Backbone bond lengths (Angstrom), bond angles and torsions (degrees), N, CA, C in turn:
res aa  C-N    CA-C-N  psi(-1)  N-CA   C-N-CA  omega(-1)  CA-C   N-CA-C  phi
1 X - - - 1.480 - - 1.509 110.10 -
2 X 1.398 119.42 -41.97 1.455 118.20 -179.26 1.485 110.44 -63.59
3 X 1.321 121.73 -24.28 1.445 119.21 -179.35 1.552 109.87 -72.77
4 X 1.415 118.19 -33.01 1.352 122.73 173.65 1.502 111.97 -61.87
5 X 1.293 114.79 -47.91 1.502 119.84 178.42 1.563 112.01 -59.83
6 X 1.337 111.57 -46.83 1.464 118.79 179.56 1.548 110.29 -59.72
7 X 1.299 119.10 -42.63 1.449 121.59 -179.13 1.536 110.60 -68.90
8 X 1.370 117.21 -41.60 1.461 123.09 176.40 1.585 109.09 -59.24
9 X 1.309 115.26 -43.72 1.461 118.42 -178.25 1.513 114.32 -64.60
10 X 1.403 112.22 -39.72 1.470 118.45 178.90 1.514 108.16 -66.20
11 X 1.336 120.48 -40.88 1.509 122.49 177.50 1.539 110.60 -62.05
12 X 1.353 113.18 -43.29 1.481 117.56 179.64 1.568 108.86 -62.08
13 X 1.368 116.67 -41.72 1.475 114.81 -179.62 1.538 111.96 -66.17
14 X 1.341 115.01 -36.92 1.524 119.30 176.80 1.465 109.44 -60.23
15 X 1.323 118.58 -42.32 1.521 119.95 -175.93 1.567 105.19 -71.66
16 X 1.309 118.83 -40.68 1.449 121.06 177.39 1.541 112.98 -56.70
17 X 1.347 113.29 -37.92 1.444 121.54 -176.97 1.592 105.49 -72.59
18 X 1.397 117.92 -53.02 1.438 122.06 -174.52 1.483 117.67 -74.19
19 X 1.312 116.37 -35.39 1.448 126.33 -178.53 1.522 115.54 -133.13
20 X 1.229 120.18 61.20 1.463 126.71 -171.65 1.527 114.59 -50.23
21 X 1.336 113.98 -55.03 1.475 118.61 -179.27 1.528 113.79 -62.43
22 X 1.239 115.57 -45.84 1.501 119.94 -179.69 1.569 109.92 -64.46
23 X 1.326 116.13 -45.49 1.457 118.60 178.85 1.501 113.84 -63.49
24 X 1.306 116.35 -38.79 1.514 118.34 178.53 1.588 108.78 -71.29
25 X 1.227 117.67 -35.73 1.488 117.52 177.44 1.494 111.19 -67.80
26 X 1.332 120.89 -43.31 1.461 123.36 178.02 1.522 107.65 -62.26
27 X 1.332 118.67 -48.89 1.473 123.49 -175.40 1.591 107.93 -58.94
28 X 1.357 115.46 -46.93 1.449 117.84 178.10 1.541 114.26 -61.64
29 X 1.317 115.06 -37.89 1.467 119.58 177.57 1.527 110.46 -63.36
30 X 1.305 116.06 -50.75 1.461 122.00 178.38 1.469 113.63 -55.64
31 X 1.362 118.73 -50.30 1.400 122.97 177.67 1.521 114.91 -63.29
32 X 1.294 116.08 -34.72 1.500 121.89 176.22 1.493 108.93 -65.16
33 X 1.368 115.47 -42.73 1.450 121.26 178.31 1.571 109.56 -62.28
34 X 1.287 116.95 -46.22 1.418 120.76 -179.91 1.574 110.43 -58.57
35 X 1.351 113.78 -45.63 1.481 115.68 178.68 1.497 111.53 -61.69
36 X 1.350 121.73 -39.45 1.371 122.21 -178.89 1.514 112.68 -68.76
37 X 1.333 116.08 -35.67 1.488 119.82 177.09 1.582 109.14 -62.52
38 X 1.332 114.17 -42.78 1.507 119.39 177.22 1.477 108.43 -65.81
39 X 1.339 121.14 -42.12 1.437 120.33 -178.15 1.491 111.49 -65.17
40 X 1.341 116.61 -40.83 1.490 118.67 175.14 1.519 111.95 -60.21
41 X 1.273 114.14 -41.72 1.562 116.60 -177.34 1.585 107.27 -66.19
42 X 1.324 117.55 -45.30 1.438 122.02 -178.72 1.523 110.28 -58.11
43 X 1.382 115.05 -42.50 1.468 119.45 -177.18 1.503 113.03 -72.42
44 X 1.327 118.37 -4.88 1.489 123.00 176.30 1.528 113.36 90.11
45 X 1.274 121.95 13.27 1.437 122.18 -177.99 1.555 105.36 -72.14
46 X 1.286 115.35 125.74 1.540 118.67 -174.92 1.449 111.78 -75.41
47 X 1.395 120.74 -41.97 1.463 121.94 -177.83 1.459 105.91 -114.51
48 X 1.346 115.88 127.58 1.488 122.41 -178.83 1.506 109.74 -54.25
49 X 1.351 118.64 133.01 1.392 126.94 177.90 1.568 107.26 -87.58
50 X 1.226 113.52 90.66 1.473 120.11 -178.31 1.503 118.01 -55.74
51 X 1.341 117.02 -40.89 1.423 121.27 177.31 1.464 113.15 -60.75
52 X 1.412 113.81 -46.39 1.469 118.74 174.51 1.467 112.73 -58.75
53 X 1.265 119.42 -48.48 1.421 124.52 -179.84 1.560 110.56 -58.11
54 X 1.263 121.07 -47.22 1.461 124.65 178.68 1.467 110.64 -62.01
55 X 1.360 118.39 -39.76 1.493 119.17 -178.94 1.546 111.12 -71.58
56 X 1.255 116.29 -30.15 1.456 121.16 174.70 1.542 109.71 -67.88
57 X 1.359 115.70 -46.04 1.467 121.96 179.05 1.539 108.73 -61.53
58 X 1.292 114.74 -41.07 1.525 118.50 175.15 1.465 114.44 -55.97
59 X 1.376 118.43 -44.72 1.376 122.66 178.76 1.562 110.45 -60.42
60 X 1.305 114.60 -43.88 1.456 119.74 177.99 1.533 112.96 -63.04
61 X 1.315 114.49 -43.27 1.468 121.16 179.75 1.467 112.73 -71.80
62 X 1.330 118.89 -48.78 1.518 120.29 -172.71 1.508 114.85 -88.65
63 X 1.381 116.52 -17.20 1.488 116.85 177.79 1.479 113.93 -123.85
64 X 1.312 120.76 -57.01 1.440 122.03 -169.22 1.578 114.98 -62.91
65 X 1.344 111.86 -47.65 1.464 116.43 175.49 1.467 115.74 -59.13
66 X 1.352 117.72 -55.43 1.460 119.70 178.39 1.511 112.61 -62.02
67 X 1.316 117.25 -43.33 1.477 118.95 178.61 1.542 111.36 -55.87
68 X 1.242 116.20 -47.62 1.450 121.79 178.19 1.547 114.45 -62.96
69 X 1.283 114.72 -40.37 1.489 121.90 172.97 1.511 110.90 -52.53
70 X 1.329 118.79 -56.64 1.397 126.35 -179.65 1.476 115.58 -69.44
71 X 1.376 118.16 -34.70 1.455 120.67 177.10 1.480 108.96 -61.89
72 X 1.332 120.17 -49.05 1.451 120.28 -176.53 1.466 113.05 -66.54
73 X 1.305 116.70 -35.03 1.467 122.67 173.19 1.488 113.09 -59.17
74 X 1.371 115.21 -44.58 1.504 124.41 179.67 1.535 106.75 -65.25
75 X 1.334 120.74 -43.93 1.451 123.63 -177.17 1.486 108.78 -62.29
76 X 1.291 118.88 -34.42 1.464 124.93 -179.21 1.570 108.87 -71.75
77 X 1.248 117.39 -34.10 1.489 122.43 174.07 1.560 110.44 -72.44
78 X 1.263 118.22 -48.20 1.442 121.92 -177.67 1.546 106.98 -62.09
79 X 1.267 120.36 -42.61 1.499 122.57 -176.22 1.489 109.82 -107.98
80 X 1.298 116.80 37.75 1.540 119.98 -178.14 1.475 111.82 -52.72
81 X 1.307 117.79 123.87 1.437 125.42 170.99 1.518 113.53 75.55
82 X 1.328 117.62 1.37 1.403 120.64 177.55 1.479 109.69 -92.22
83 X 1.364 119.32 138.18 1.433 123.72 -178.08 1.540 106.30 -133.03
84 X 1.385 113.18 -179.56 1.464 115.44 175.70 1.525 114.70 99.10
85 X 1.330 111.93 165.49 1.469 118.08 -176.55 1.580 110.48 -69.52
86 X 1.234 119.42 -29.20 1.511 118.65 174.39 1.493 112.64 -66.74
87 X 1.300 117.24 -35.26 1.485 121.05 -179.97 1.530 108.00 -72.00
88 X 1.379 116.12 -40.52 1.428 118.65 179.43 1.547 108.64 -63.05
89 X 1.366 115.54 -43.70 1.426 116.65 -178.17 1.486 109.62 -60.32
90 X 1.339 122.37 -42.73 1.433 126.08 -176.94 1.553 107.85 -63.86
91 X 1.344 118.81 -37.43 1.426 122.42 -177.18 1.614 105.38 -68.99
92 X 1.329 117.62 -42.85 1.500 122.49 179.68 1.570 108.60 -62.25
93 X 1.287 118.78 -45.26 1.445 122.79 -179.48 1.556 111.03 -62.63
94 X 1.365 111.92 -47.46 1.468 115.13 -179.23 1.494 111.34 -59.47
95 X 1.361 114.33 -45.12 1.520 118.52 -176.63 1.508 107.68 -64.97
96 X 1.281 119.32 -46.19 1.498 123.37 -175.09 1.512 108.62 -66.29
97 X 1.209 123.47 -33.21 1.507 122.77 179.05 1.463 114.50 -84.36
98 X 1.319 121.16 -15.63 1.436 121.11 -175.28 1.487 108.29 -119.29
99 X 1.333 123.07 -71.23 1.402 124.42 -171.35 1.489 113.81 -74.02
100 X 1.304 121.74 -31.86 1.468 120.78 177.10 1.474 114.85 -56.98
101 X 1.376 119.53 -53.55 1.389 121.41 178.58 1.592 113.32 -61.47
102 X 1.346 113.24 -41.02 1.527 116.09 178.73 1.503 110.88 -63.38
103 X 1.357 117.72 -45.15 1.452 123.38 -172.08 1.640 108.93 -64.45
104 X 1.340 114.01 -43.53 1.468 118.99 178.10 1.548 111.15 -64.58
105 X 1.319 114.92 -44.93 1.412 116.54 -179.46 1.573 112.53 -62.33
106 X 1.336 113.75 -48.37 1.437 121.71 178.90 1.517 111.44 -57.49
107 X 1.262 119.24 -47.10 1.508 121.73 179.29 1.539 109.71 -64.56
108 X 1.268 121.05 -41.60 1.454 121.39 179.99 1.548 108.34 -65.25
109 X 1.304 118.66 -42.27 1.462 121.73 177.64 1.521 112.96 -63.40
110 X 1.319 113.75 -46.58 1.532 121.02 177.48 1.489 111.78 -59.94
111 X 1.292 117.00 -47.93 1.418 125.77 -179.09 1.574 108.99 -57.02
112 X 1.276 115.34 -56.16 1.462 120.75 -178.00 1.549 111.55 -66.55
113 X 1.266 123.52 -50.22 1.486 124.40 -177.32 1.490 111.85 -74.07
114 X 1.312 121.45 -46.87 1.461 121.53 -169.26 1.492 109.77 -94.24
115 X 1.338 120.11 -49.49 1.409 120.54 -171.65 1.491 107.87 -75.45
116 X 1.349 117.39 -55.99 1.493 120.70 -179.70 1.505 111.96 -77.07
117 X 1.292 121.79 -21.02 1.469 122.40 176.33 1.576 109.25 74.95
118 X 1.293 119.62 27.59 1.469 118.79 -176.65 1.558 110.53 -86.02
119 X 1.268 116.82 152.65 1.462 121.36 174.23 1.463 114.00 -57.98
120 X 1.298 119.48 149.43 1.487 122.31 -175.97 1.562 110.97 -59.22
121 X 1.295 117.95 -36.18 1.473 121.25 -175.88 1.622 109.26 -63.07
122 X 1.343 113.10 -40.19 1.518 115.38 177.76 1.503 112.43 -71.45
123 X 1.327 117.80 -40.81 1.387 121.57 177.73 1.541 109.73 -60.95
124 X 1.317 116.90 -46.39 1.459 120.67 -178.78 1.577 106.83 -60.65
125 X 1.287 120.18 -44.26 1.418 119.84 178.92 1.533 113.64 -62.40
126 X 1.326 116.38 -40.54 1.525 119.77 177.83 1.505 108.02 -65.60
127 X 1.310 117.28 -42.80 1.513 116.95 -177.57 1.537 110.52 -64.49
128 X 1.342 116.59 -43.79 1.434 120.78 178.66 1.535 112.65 -58.26
129 X 1.369 113.10 -37.12 1.491 119.18 178.79 1.540 114.33 -73.73
130 X 1.321 111.16 -44.47 1.475 114.27 -170.70 1.504 116.55 -100.35
131 X 1.377 116.76 -21.98 1.502 120.83 -174.60 1.587 113.26 -57.39
132 X 1.270 118.74 -43.41 1.521 114.23 179.14 1.514 112.46 -60.30
133 X 1.312 119.10 -43.40 1.471 121.28 179.69 1.559 110.44 -66.20
134 X 1.262 117.95 -40.63 1.471 122.27 176.22 1.518 111.96 -60.73
135 X 1.338 115.99 -43.73 1.470 120.44 -176.84 1.522 108.97 -72.25
136 X 1.322 118.90 -42.04 1.485 119.33 177.05 1.531 112.42 -64.76
137 X 1.308 116.60 -37.37 1.535 120.41 171.97 1.505 110.44 -59.98
138 X 1.343 115.67 -44.94 1.466 122.77 -179.28 1.553 108.37 -57.91
139 X 1.333 115.24 -44.11 1.484 117.58 -177.49 1.469 113.53 -71.35
140 X 1.398 119.68 -10.68 1.431 119.51 174.56 1.537 109.83 -88.70
141 X 1.355 116.64 -21.36 1.470 118.54 -173.98 1.528 113.63 -107.89
142 X 1.416 117.04 -49.52 1.436 121.17 -170.55 1.552 114.31 -66.34
143 X 1.332 120.54 -31.68 1.453 113.47 176.02 1.539 118.12 -58.98
144 X 1.326 115.27 -31.10 1.481 120.48 175.48 1.530 109.39 -68.18
145 X 1.324 115.64 -44.37 1.488 120.24 173.95 1.464 113.69 -58.02
146 X 1.338 114.70 -46.34 1.479 119.26 178.94 1.503 114.15 -63.52
147 X 1.333 116.47 -38.54 1.447 122.62 176.25 1.528 109.18 -60.71
148 X 1.263 119.96 -51.02 1.483 126.15 -180.00 1.515 104.39 -54.89
149 X 1.415 118.30 -50.26 1.406 120.76 -171.60 1.479 112.33 -62.84
150 X 1.326 117.71 -45.10 1.482 122.12 -176.85 1.488 113.38 -72.66
151 X 1.358 110.97 -36.46 1.507 117.44 -175.77 1.556 112.54 -78.05
152 X 1.265 117.37 -39.99 1.460 118.17 -169.76 1.496 116.41 -117.26
153 X 1.360 118.71 -19.76 1.531 120.25 -174.46 1.480 105.27 -92.56
154 X 1.404 112.76 134.90 1.488 119.48 166.95 1.522 110.53 -60.43
155 X 1.271 118.43 151.77 1.454 124.44 -177.56 1.609 110.36 -46.99
156 X 1.386 114.71 -51.22 1.459 115.97 -174.77 1.494 115.34 -65.34
157 X 1.379 121.27 -14.68 1.403 124.94 176.99 1.512 117.98 -98.07
158 X 1.261 115.51 -5.20 1.499 121.12 -171.17 1.529 108.70 -67.17
159 X 1.353 121.25 -40.88 1.452 120.00 177.58 1.504 113.15 -67.00
160 X 1.315 117.25 -37.33 1.501 125.01 177.13 1.516 107.92 -60.52
161 X 1.380 117.45 -51.65 1.444 120.74 179.36 1.494 112.38 -60.41
162 X 1.351 115.20 -49.59 1.435 119.92 177.88 1.530 114.15 -58.85
163 X 1.312 114.32 -42.01 1.509 119.00 178.55 1.531 112.57 -65.11
164 X 1.275 115.61 -34.21 1.449 119.89 -178.15 1.563 108.68 -71.49
165 X 1.306 115.67 -42.48 1.516 118.70 179.26 1.492 108.95 -72.26
166 X 1.328 114.55 -33.23 1.546 117.97 -178.26 1.583 107.08 -68.50
167 X 1.216 116.49 -34.03 1.501 116.71 178.13 1.468 112.27 -59.00
168 X 1.325 115.14 -36.59 1.510 118.88 177.08 1.517 108.16 -74.27
169 X 1.319 117.47 -44.98 1.529 120.58 178.68 1.535 113.16 -56.67
170 X 1.359 116.13 -41.31 1.411 119.20 -175.97 1.589 111.13 -67.84
171 X 1.348 118.57 -27.68 1.391 121.93 178.18 1.574 104.71 -58.78
172 X 1.367 115.67 -46.05 1.450 125.32 -177.66 1.582 105.13 -63.88
173 X 1.288 116.42 -50.83 1.495 122.20 -169.80 1.498 110.04 -65.28
174 X 1.379 118.74 -34.51 1.406 122.66 -179.03 1.523 111.49 -65.90
175 X 1.338 118.21 -29.53 1.397 124.15 -175.63 1.547 109.29 -95.86
176 X 1.276 119.58 7.79 1.422 120.74 -178.27 1.478 113.81 -74.09
């Protein structure tokens, strides 16, 4: 069994090296789908809602993976050659003040409009009501994740790490 896992990991690393954007997009889509399947099971849905699952996977594939890929490339450009805890702290602060609010808002809008199919006025009301709490909760959790990501993860694994943690976060966010 460990040989199968080892071979799969080597293939994944090869794809990550040869096709980083595509691999990160697919990985994010798969992890988003897994998180939605778990969220559906936790919420007591008897039969898996395939449309919902595919739309969540699409979000991970089309947005989350590519966004993370380019975000981390941009961070490396902005902080080129700079290392150390002070640089990690600056990256975390920059991410938390810019992409964190944007990503939470976008996910809430996408989920309400596309996945649930609700009218814009209802989605806007829900976002106005729940967004501040969602974002404040995010700021209690994501800075730690971002610190670990920037401090310990090599650049090529940052989207994978973030997507894995995000799959857990989205289970919480879907039930907000």
